[in-house]
C-alpha positions in Angstrom: 34.8 119.0 149.2 32.5 121.4 151.1 30.7 120.3 154.1 27.1 119.6 153.6 26.5 122.4 156.1 28.1 124.8 153.7 26.4 123.3 150.6 23.0 123.5 152.4 23.6 127.4 153.2 25.1 128.0 149.6 21.8 126.2 148.1 24.2 123.9 146.0 22.7 120.8 145.0 19.5 121.9 145.6 16.2 123.2 143.3 15.4 125.2 146.1 17.9 127.5 145.5 19.7 130.0 148.0 17.0 130.8 150.4 19.1 130.4 154.0 21.2 133.8 153.4 17.8 135.8 152.8 16.6 134.2 155.9 19.7 135.4 158.0 19.4 139.0 156.2 15.7 139.6 156.9 16.7 138.5 160.7 19.5 140.6 160.5 17.3 143.6 159.4 14.4 143.1 162.0 16.8 142.7 165.1 18.7 145.7 163.6 15.0 147.9 163.5 14.2 146.6 166.6 17.3 147.9 168.5 17.6 151.6 166.2 14.0 152.3 166.4 11.2 151.9 169.2 8.3 152.2 166.6 9.2 148.5 164.6 8.1 146.5 167.6 5.0 148.2 168.6 1.9 146.2 167.8 0.6 148.9 165.2 3.9 148.8 163.2 3.9 145.1 163.2 0.3 144.9 162.1 1.0 147.3 159.5 4.1 145.5 158.2 1.9 142.4 157.7 -0.9 144.0 156.0 2.0 146.1 153.5 3.9 142.5 153.1 0.9 140.5 151.5 0.2 141.9 148.4 4.0 141.7 147.5 4.0 137.9 149.0 0.8 137.2 146.8 2.4 138.8 143.4 6.0 137.3 144.2 4.4 134.0 144.5 2.4 134.2 141.4 5.7 135.7 139.5 7.6 132.7 140.9 5.9 130.4 138.8 6.7 132.1 135.8 10.0 132.3 136.8 10.7 129.0 137.2 10.3 128.5 133.3 13.0 130.9 132.6 10.0 133.8 131.9 8.9 136.8 133.1 5.7 138.7 133.6 5.6 142.5 133.6 2.2 143.0 133.2 1.3 142.2 137.0 1.4 145.6 138.3 -1.3 146.6 135.5 -3.4 143.6 136.5 -3.6 144.5 140.3 -4.7 148.2 139.0 -7.2 146.7 136.8 -8.5 144.6 139.5 -9.0 147.4 142.0 -10.6 149.6 139.2 -13.2 146.5 138.4 -14.1 146.3 142.1 -14.5 150.0 142.2 -17.3 150.1 139.6 -20.0 149.8 142.5 -21.9 146.5 141.4 -22.4 143.2 143.3 -19.7 141.4 144.7 -21.0 138.0 143.5 -20.5 139.8 139.9 -17.3 141.9 140.5 -15.2 139.2 141.8 -15.7 136.6 139.4 -15.1 139.1 136.5 -11.9 140.3 137.9 -10.4 136.7 138.0 -12.1 136.0 134.9 -10.2 138.9 133.6 -7.1 138.2 134.8 -7.0 134.6 133.9 -7.8 135.7 130.1 -4.4 138.3 130.5 -2.4 135.2 131.6 -3.9 133.2 128.7 -2.8 136.2 125.9 0.3 136.4 127.7 1.0 132.5 127.4 -0.2 132.2 124.2 1.7 135.0 122.6 5.2 133.7 124.3 4.5 129.8 123.3 2.5 130.2 119.6 4.1 133.5 118.5 7.6 132.9 119.9 7.7 136.5 121.5 10.3 136.8 124.3 8.6 137.0 127.6 9.6 140.6 128.4 8.2 141.9 125.2 4.9 140.2 125.3 4.2 141.0 128.9 5.4 144.5 128.6 3.2 145.1 125.6 0.3 143.5 127.8 1.1 145.9 130.7 0.7 148.9 128.4 -2.8 147.2 127.2 -4.2 146.7 130.6 -2.9 150.0 132.1 -4.8 151.9 129.3 -8.1 149.9 129.9 -7.7 150.7 133.6 -7.3 154.1 133.1 -10.4 154.0 131.0 -12.2 152.7 133.7 -10.9 154.4 136.9 -9.0 157.5 135.4 -8.2 158.7 139.1 -8.8 156.9 142.1 -12.0 156.2 143.8 -15.7 154.4 143.5 -17.2 151.9 145.8 -15.9 148.6 147.2 -18.2 146.0 148.0 -18.1 145.6 152.0 -17.4 141.9 151.9 -14.2 142.9 150.3 -13.2 145.7 152.9 -13.9 143.5 155.8 -12.0 140.3 154.6 -8.8 142.5 155.0 -9.4 144.9 157.8 -10.0 143.5 161.7 -8.9 140.8 163.4 -10.3 137.1 164.1 -9.5 135.3 167.2 -6.9 138.5 168.2 -5.1 137.6 165.0 -5.0 140.1 162.0 -6.9 138.9 158.8 -4.4 139.1 156.5 -2.4 136.3 158.4 -5.2 134.1 157.3 -4.7 135.8 153.7 -1.2 134.5 153.9 -2.0 130.8 155.4 -4.4 130.4 152.4 -2.1 132.0 149.8 0.6 129.5 151.1 -1.8 126.3 151.1 -2.9 127.0 147.4 0.6 127.9 145.8 2.2 124.7 148.1 -0.6 122.3 146.6 0.0 123.6 143.1 3.8 123.8 143.4 4.2 120.3 145.2 1.0 118.5 145.5 0.3 118.0 141.7 2.1 117.3 138.7 1.8 121.0 137.4 4.9 122.0 139.9 7.0 119.2 139.0 6.4 120.2 135.1 7.2 123.7 135.9 10.7 122.5 137.5 11.5 120.2 134.7 10.6 122.6 131.8 12.7 125.3 133.6 15.5 122.9 134.1 15.9 122.1 130.6 15.8 125.7 129.3 18.3 126.6 132.1 20.7 124.0 130.8 20.6 124.8 127.2 18.3 121.7 126.3 14.7 123.2 126.0 13.1 120.2 124.3 14.0 117.7 127.2 11.1 118.1 129.0 8.8 117.4 125.8 10.6 114.6 125.3 9.5 112.9 128.5 6.2 113.8 127.9 5.8 116.8 129.5 3.3 119.2 127.5 5.4 122.5 127.3 2.9 124.8 126.0 0.3 124.1 127.9 2.2 124.0 131.4 3.7 127.4 130.5 0.2 128.8 129.3 -1.1 127.6 132.5 1.8 129.2 134.8 1.4 132.8 133.1 -2.7 132.2 134.2 -1.7 131.4 137.4 0.7 134.6 138.0 -2.0 136.7 136.6 -4.6 135.5 138.8 -2.5 135.8 141.9 -2.0 139.5 140.9 -5.6 139.7 140.5 -5.9 138.1 144.2 -3.3 140.8 145.3 -5.4 143.6 143.5 -8.5 142.4 145.9 -6.6 142.7 148.7 -5.6 146.1 147.8 -9.1 147.1 146.7 -9.7 146.3 150.2 -7.1 147.7 152.0 -7.6 151.1 150.3 -11.2 150.8 149.7 -11.2 152.0 146.1 -10.0 151.8 142.8 -6.6 153.2 141.6 -4.9 153.1 138.7 -1.6 153.4 140.0 -1.7 151.3 142.9 0.1 148.4 140.6 2.8 150.8 139.5 6.2 149.1 140.2 4.8 145.7 141.6 6.2 143.8 138.7 9.8 145.1 139.8 9.2 144.5 143.5 8.0 140.9 142.9 10.7 140.0 140.3 13.4 141.2 143.4 11.8 139.2 146.0 11.8 136.1 144.1 15.5 136.7 143.1 16.2 137.4 146.5 14.6 134.2 147.7 17.0 132.1 145.7 14.8 131.5 142.6 17.2 131.5 139.5 16.0 133.9 136.9 17.2 131.1 134.0 14.3 128.5 135.4 14.2 125.4 137.2 15.6 126.2 140.8 13.5 128.0 143.3 11.0 127.5 146.4 8.2 128.8 147.8 9.4 129.5 150.9 12.3 131.4 149.7 9.9 133.6 147.6 8.2 134.4 150.7 11.3 135.2 152.5 12.2 137.6 149.8 9.2 139.4 149.8 9.9 139.7 153.6 13.2 140.8 153.2 11.6 143.7 150.6 8.9 144.4 153.0 11.1 145.1 155.9 13.6 147.2 154.0 10.7 149.5 153.1 9.2 149.5 156.5 12.6 150.5 158.1 13.1 152.9 155.1 9.6 154.5 156.0 10.3 154.4 160.0 13.4 156.5 159.1 11.7 159.0 156.9 13.3 158.2 154.1 12.5 159.7 150.8 10.6 157.6 148.4 13.1 158.6 145.6 15.6 157.1 147.6 13.7 153.8 148.7 12.9 153.4 144.5 17.0 153.8 144.1 17.7 151.4 146.7 15.3 148.9 145.2 16.5 149.2 141.9 20.1 148.7 143.2 19.4 145.4 145.1 17.2 144.1 142.0 20.6 144.9 139.8 22.6 143.4 142.7 20.6 139.9 142.8 20.4 139.5 139.1 24.3 140.3 138.7 25.1 137.8 141.1 23.3 134.8 139.1 25.0 133.2 136.1 24.7 135.7 133.0 25.1 132.1 130.8 22.1 130.8 132.1 19.7 133.5 132.1 19.2 134.1 128.4 18.3 137.9 128.9 
C-alpha cells in the first residue's frame, strides 16, 4: 500500500488530479530562471510575467469547465480575437462590452447545441466554429487597429495601491470560477457528467437527475465567456483590435489544463491545478523570451509539451 503522502503527490483517489507535481515544476523553473538570468527577478519582468500570464489563466479556466465534461473547445482563440475586434470598433463602452459577452455566450450556446443535439464530436463542432468566428473577425478587422474604449485600457494598465491591476483581474476571475465550480451545483454536476463519461457510463449522471444537456451547454457558454474576458484584457493591453491575437490560444489553454492535472477524459481536475498549469506555460514562455529563443522553437516546445502531457494520460479513458 502506498503511503498517503505519495498518493497525494500522485493525485490518486482525488478528483482534483495530479497538481502537486506541476507546482514543483513551476517553482523549479522560477528558481532556475532567477539563478541563470538577471532580468527574471526584476520588477519590470515580474510585472510583465503577470500581465502575460493573465489571458492564458482566464482562457484555461474556461477551457477547464468543458474538459471536465470530457469535451474540448477549439474556438476560444477565435473568440478572443473577435472580442478585441468588436472592442476596437470605436463605439461606446457600455455598448461594446456587453456585445462582446452576448456574442460569446451565443457562440458557446451554438457549440453546446451542436454537441448535445446533433451529437457532433466536440473537436469537429468547435473547430468548425473556430473558422466561422475567425472569418467574421477578419471581416470586422482585416488588420490590427481601431480604438479601444478608455475604460478597458485603464482597467489593465497601471497599478492600484502599488499592486498591478492584472493581479485584481486574477483575484476576480478566481473568485468567480471558484463560485461556479465549488459554490454551486453547476460544478458538482460537471464532475458527475465527466466522471460518468470517463468511466464509460455516459448516462449515470442523468440517472441521478442531472440535466446533462443543459449543463454541457452551460459549460460551453462559460468557456466562451471566459475567452471573451481574456479578449477584453488583451484589447486593453494591446490598445487595438487584432484578428490574430488569439492564434493558438486554444492549444496553450488545453496544454495548461492538462499540465495542471485535469484529465482530458473528464471528471478529474481542479481550479488551482489549472492556474498552476497556466503559470508553468507562462514561466516557460518568459524564460524562452529572456534567452532570446526563436518563436518557432517556442512553438515546437509547446507542441512537444502538449503531446507529452496527453500521452501520459490513459488513452482508454480519453475517447479521442
